[in-house]
C-alpha positions as CSV (number, residue, x, y, z in Angstrom):
1,Y,68.9,89.9,278.3
2,K,67.4,86.3,278.9
3,L,67.5,84.6,275.1
4,E,64.8,82.3,275.8
5,T,62.4,85.1,276.7
6,N,64.2,87.9,274.6
7,E,63.4,90.2,278.7
8,P,66.0,91.9,280.6
9,C,67.1,89.7,283.3
10,G,70.3,92.4,284.8
11,A,72.7,94.3,284.1
12,E,76.1,95.6,284.1
13,A,77.6,98.4,286.0
14,L,79.9,100.7,284.4
15,V,81.8,103.6,285.2
16,R,82.1,107.3,282.9
17,W,83.3,110.5,283.6
18,K,81.6,113.5,282.3
19,H,84.9,115.9,282.9
20,P,83.8,119.4,282.8
21,E,86.1,120.6,280.2
22,W,86.7,117.5,278.6
23,G,83.0,115.8,278.1
24,M,82.5,112.4,278.3
25,V,85.9,110.9,278.9
26,S,86.4,106.9,277.9
27,P,87.1,104.0,280.7
28,G,89.5,102.8,278.6
29,E,91.6,106.2,278.7
30,F,91.5,106.4,282.6
31,I,91.4,103.1,284.0
32,P,95.1,102.4,283.2
33,V,95.8,105.5,284.8
34,F,93.8,104.5,288.0
35,E,95.5,101.1,288.2
36,Q,98.9,102.6,287.8
37,N,98.3,105.4,290.7
38,G,96.1,103.4,292.9
39,L,93.0,104.8,292.3
40,I,91.2,102.4,291.1
41,V,90.8,101.0,294.5
42,Q,88.3,104.0,295.5
43,L,86.7,103.8,292.3
44,D,85.6,100.2,292.8
45,Y,84.6,100.6,296.0
46,Y,82.8,103.8,294.8
47,M,80.6,101.4,292.1
48,W,80.2,98.8,294.5
49,E,78.2,101.3,296.8
50,S,76.6,103.3,294.6
51,V,75.0,99.7,293.1
52,C,74.6,98.9,296.2
53,K,72.2,101.9,297.0
54,L,70.5,101.6,293.5
55,L,69.7,98.0,294.6
56,S,68.2,99.0,298.0
57,K,65.8,101.4,296.7
58,W,64.9,99.5,294.0
59,Y,64.6,96.2,296.4
60,K,62.5,98.3,298.6
61,T,59.8,99.5,296.2
62,Q,59.5,97.1,293.5
63,D,58.5,93.4,293.3
64,N,60.5,92.5,289.9
65,V,64.1,93.5,290.9
66,F,66.9,91.8,288.8
67,P,70.8,91.6,289.9
68,V,73.4,93.9,288.7
69,S,77.1,93.4,288.6
70,V,80.2,95.1,289.6
71,N,83.4,94.6,288.7
72,I,86.2,93.6,290.7
73,S,89.5,95.1,289.6
74,R,93.2,93.1,289.8
75,I,94.3,95.1,292.5
76,S,91.1,95.1,294.5
77,M,91.4,91.3,295.0
78,Y,94.4,91.7,296.9
79,N,92.6,93.3,299.4
80,P,92.5,91.1,302.7
81,M,89.7,92.7,303.4
82,I,87.8,92.3,300.3
83,V,84.9,89.5,301.0
84,E,84.5,91.9,304.3
85,Q,84.0,95.1,302.5
86,I,81.5,93.8,300.4
87,D,79.5,91.9,302.0
88,G,79.5,94.6,304.7
89,L,78.2,96.6,301.7
90,T,75.2,94.3,301.4
91,E,74.2,93.8,305.1
92,K,74.8,98.0,305.4
93,Y,71.9,98.4,302.5
94,G,69.9,95.4,303.3
95,I,70.2,93.6,300.3
96,P,70.3,90.1,299.1
97,K,73.7,88.7,298.0
98,R,72.5,87.3,294.8
99,L,71.4,91.2,293.3
100,L,75.3,91.9,293.7
101,E,76.8,90.3,291.0
102,L,81.0,90.2,291.1
103,E,82.8,90.0,287.7
104,I,86.3,89.1,288.0
105,T,88.4,89.7,284.8
106,E,90.9,86.8,283.5
107,S,93.8,88.8,284.4
108,A,93.0,88.7,288.0
109,Y,93.4,85.0,288.2
110,M,96.7,84.5,286.6
111,S,98.8,87.1,289.3
112,N,97.9,84.9,292.2
113,P,96.0,82.0,291.5
114,D,96.1,80.8,295.4
115,L,94.8,84.6,296.7
116,M,92.1,84.3,294.1
117,K,90.6,80.6,294.4
118,D,90.0,81.5,298.3
119,T,88.4,84.9,297.7
120,I,85.9,83.5,294.9
121,K,85.5,80.5,297.7
122,K,84.7,83.0,300.3
123,F,82.2,84.8,298.2
124,R,80.8,82.2,297.3
125,D,80.1,80.5,300.4
126,K,78.4,84.1,301.8
127,G,76.1,83.8,299.1
128,F,77.3,86.2,296.2
129,V,77.0,85.3,292.0
130,I,80.7,85.3,290.4
131,L,81.2,86.1,286.4
132,M,84.4,84.9,285.2
133,D,84.5,88.5,282.7
134,D,86.2,88.3,279.3
135,F,86.4,84.3,278.6
136,G,88.6,83.8,275.9
137,S,90.5,86.9,275.7
138,G,93.9,85.2,277.0
139,Y,95.6,81.9,277.2
140,S,94.7,80.8,280.6
141,S,91.0,80.3,280.3
142,F,90.8,77.1,279.8
143,G,93.3,76.0,282.5
144,M,91.5,78.0,284.7
145,L,88.0,76.2,284.5
146,Q,89.3,73.3,286.2
147,N,91.0,74.9,289.9
148,Y,88.0,78.2,290.2
149,N,84.6,77.5,290.9
150,F,82.3,79.8,288.2
151,D,78.7,80.5,288.3
152,I,79.0,82.6,285.2
153,M,81.1,82.8,282.6
154,K,80.9,85.6,279.9
155,I,82.2,85.3,276.3
156,D,84.4,87.6,275.3
157,M,83.1,90.3,272.8
158,S,86.1,89.8,270.3
159,F,84.5,85.9,269.6
160,V,80.6,87.3,269.4
161,R,82.0,89.6,266.5
162,Q,83.3,86.8,264.5
163,I,80.3,85.0,264.6
164,E,79.0,86.1,260.8
165,T,82.8,85.7,259.3
166,N,84.6,82.5,261.0
167,T,83.8,79.4,260.9
168,K,86.5,78.4,263.6
169,T,84.9,80.7,266.0
170,R,81.8,79.5,265.9
171,S,82.9,76.0,266.5
172,I,84.8,77.4,269.9
173,I,81.9,79.0,270.8
174,R,79.7,76.0,270.4
175,F,82.2,73.9,272.4
176,I,82.5,77.0,275.0
177,I,78.6,76.7,275.7
178,E,78.3,72.8,276.0
179,M,81.5,72.4,278.3
180,A,80.1,75.3,280.4
181,H,76.3,73.8,280.8
182,T,77.9,70.6,281.3
183,M,80.0,71.9,284.3
184,E,76.5,74.1,285.2
185,I,77.5,77.3,284.6
186,K,75.7,79.8,282.5
187,I,77.0,82.1,279.7
188,I,76.4,85.2,278.8
189,A,77.7,86.4,275.3
190,E,79.2,89.6,275.1
191,G,78.9,92.6,272.5
192,A,76.1,90.7,270.6
193,E,75.0,93.7,268.2
194,T,73.4,91.7,264.8
195,K,70.6,89.4,264.5
196,E,72.7,86.9,263.0
197,Q,74.7,86.7,266.1
198,V,71.8,86.3,268.5
199,E,69.9,84.1,266.4
200,F,73.2,81.6,266.6
201,L,73.8,82.1,270.0
202,R,70.4,81.4,270.6
203,D,70.0,78.1,268.3
204,N,73.6,77.0,270.6
205,G,71.8,77.3,273.4
206,C,73.3,81.1,274.7
207,D,72.0,81.7,278.0
208,Y,71.7,85.4,278.0
209,I,73.1,88.2,275.7
210,Q,74.2,91.5,276.7
211,G,75.1,94.3,273.8
212,Y,73.6,96.9,271.6
213,Y,71.3,94.2,269.8
214,F,69.2,94.6,272.8
215,S,70.3,97.4,274.3
216,R,73.0,100.2,274.5
217,P,74.4,101.4,277.6
218,I,71.7,103.3,279.8
219,S,71.7,105.6,283.0
220,K,70.6,104.0,286.0
221,E,67.7,106.3,285.7
222,E,66.7,105.1,282.5
223,L,67.1,101.2,283.6
224,M,64.3,102.6,286.2
225,D,61.8,104.7,284.1
226,R,62.2,101.4,280.8
227,Y,61.9,98.2,283.2
228,E,59.9,99.8,286.3
229,G,57.8,102.6,285.2
230,G,60.4,105.2,287.0
231,E,60.0,106.9,289.8
């Protein structure tokens, strides 16, 4: 949600597993397993293509289409053809590159900095929007800003949750927002759940909010119904 207008301006596609016997399985349970056995690569591609299909349908039938972001796992970033794969999906489904935003988490940068820098440049040269996910969750966040070019930074929810209780956290968030804007980087605050959190972020120039305060996670069908009148 855009804080200036309190209106929806984007979404993040997240996977959930509806198991026939176990019911809803949290990604916190199966994603680490998929990362260990290599299935995360197939899951990544499934999610990218699913979002491209959704955006294509939306783009062809609606006037107001906002971007949807997808996550790229650390393992997928090692694929030498990843730029061609994702670029090929946007071409196949006839959607502008700007509508498929790419989120890369901090841990991916730490393993092979040169590879990450080169891959991010290729994506941005193609016209994709790059988001740094979970900013502040690790030790190298600030160091990465001098070596990589991003369009959007997502402040990790662990900071947002402390806004009401920790004065140092509030100072850090103010600094992050000011620093990002100086570098012409937009800010998304993750995990905003209370009026106090949202008001603090708005007062200090945060651009976007993601979290339960404005919306719980919803299905893609509900997304279309809510914002575009459905099918």
